[in-house]
N, C-alpha and C positions, 0 to 999 in steps of 0.2 A: 406582291403583297405577301406578308408573313404575319404570323401571330406570335406575340411574345408576352408571356404572363397575362394572357387574356386581352391584351391590347393589340390593335392593328398597327402594323408598321408598313409604310409605303415609301419606297425609295430611301430607306434608312432613317426615316423620320417617324416618330410616334404620332399617330393620328389622334386628335382629341376625341374624347367620348361624346356621345349625344349629338352627333352631326345631324342637323335638321335640314339645312340649306347649303348646298354645295355649288360652287362655280367650277366647271370643268372645261378646260380647253379641249378642242377637238383634235387638231392635227398633232400627232406624236404624243398625245396623252390618251384621249378616248379611243383614238384610232392610230394605226401605224401608217404614216404618210411619207415615209422616207423616199420611196420610189417616185411618188408624185412630185415631191418637192424638187426633184432634179430638173423639173421643167419650169421652175420659177424664172421669169425673164430677168436677165441682168440689166436690160435697157429700160425696164418699166413701161414698155410700150403697150398700147391696147392690143396690138396683134400678138405680142408676147404673152400677155395675160389670157387672151382668148385661147392660145395654144395650150397654156398651162391648164385651163379649165377643161379642155378637151381630153385630158389624161386623168380625170378624176377616178377612173376605174382601177387605178394602180393602188388605191388605198385598201388596207386590209384591217382585220380586227386586231385589237390588243386584248388578248384573253386575260392577261393579268389585271387590266383595268376593269374588265367586265366582272371578274371575280371580286375585286375590291368594291365595286358599286353594289353588287348583290349582297355583300357582307354589310355594307352601310345600310342598305334597305332592311336587312334583317334586324339591324339595331335601331331602326326608327327614322332613317332618312326620309324626308318628306318631298324634297324637290331638288332637281338638278337644273341649274341655269348654265346653258352652254353659251359661252362668249367666244366667238371665233373671228380671226382676221380674214377668213374666207370672204370674198366679195359677193354680195347679194346681187348677182347678175344672171340674166337668162334663167335657166332652171337649176342653178346651184343650190338654192334653198331646198327644193324638193329632193335633189340628189343627196344633200347632206342629211335630210330627215330619213331617207331610205337607208343610208349607210349606218346611221345611229340605230334605227329600228333593227337592222340586221345584227348589229353588235350587241345590243342590249335587250333583245327580245325576251319577253317574259317578266319584265319589271312592272310592278303594279303602277298604275297611273301613267304609263308610258304614252298614252294617247294625247297627253298634253304637251308633247315635245314641241309642236309648232308654236305654242304660246311661250315657251321658255328658251327658244333659240334666237340668239342675237348675232347678227353678222355685220361686217363692214359694209358701209354704203357703197354703191356703184361709183367707180372712179375716185374713191377716197384713198389717196396714197400716203396718208399720214402715218407716222410711226405706229406700230401695233399697240404699244402701251398707251398711246394717246387715244387711239380708237376704242380700246377696251375701257379706259377710264371714262370716256364720254358715255359709253353704254352703261357702265356701272352707275354713274351719277344720275343719268337721265331716266333709266328704266328699272334699276334694281334697288339701289340703296334707299330711295324714298319709300319703298314698299315693304322691304324685308331685311332682316338681319342675316348676313351671310356668316356661316360658321367656319368655312374653309374654302380656299381656292387652290386649284392645281393647274400648273402651267409649265410648259417646257422652256419658256423664254424667261431668263432671269430678270429682264427688264419689266416684264409683266408681273412676276412674283414680287419684285420690289415695289411696283405701283400698288398692288393689292395690300402689301404690308403698310405702305405709307397711308393707305386709306383705312387702317385699323382692322384689316382682315388677315387672319392667320393663313399662310400660304405655303405650299410645298412646291419646290422646284423639282419637277419630274424629269429625270435624265435617262430613262431607259433607252431612248432612241437617239441620244445625243451623239453627235459626230465629233464633239470637241474632246481633246485629250485632258 
């Protein structure tokens, strides 16, 4: 995140003023998950996904995103909706909440994170953009206007834009050339 003429710039894109409601992806946006993602199973098996979930501790903070979120809060951000393709299985919800609490400690209203965390259903192997769109249509859009979405997957960014939401493709941790 940088500032340019009083505006916030994230990933080379100017962030709109007056963001009140933000959708923020977790892995490789809110948090650095590159090491953990090395364990994503190629075979999509239950055993493979269980092994992946066992390596959650490889996730680390993204200090740039924490700074960005603090700046948005300073400018009037009211709520962050976390939509993630992480599977809501075993204790992954509590692990995710703890990771986010560690990364964004000190943000006002943070005690509501459990209410605004949306995860993939157990054993749902649908494409990520489909999972997130279902969450968006079922839980978020009927209740609130979203000012901005941030995601590292271009398919998710396109989905948000197709739903009338301004979106930033966050590429800090991208392994693509």
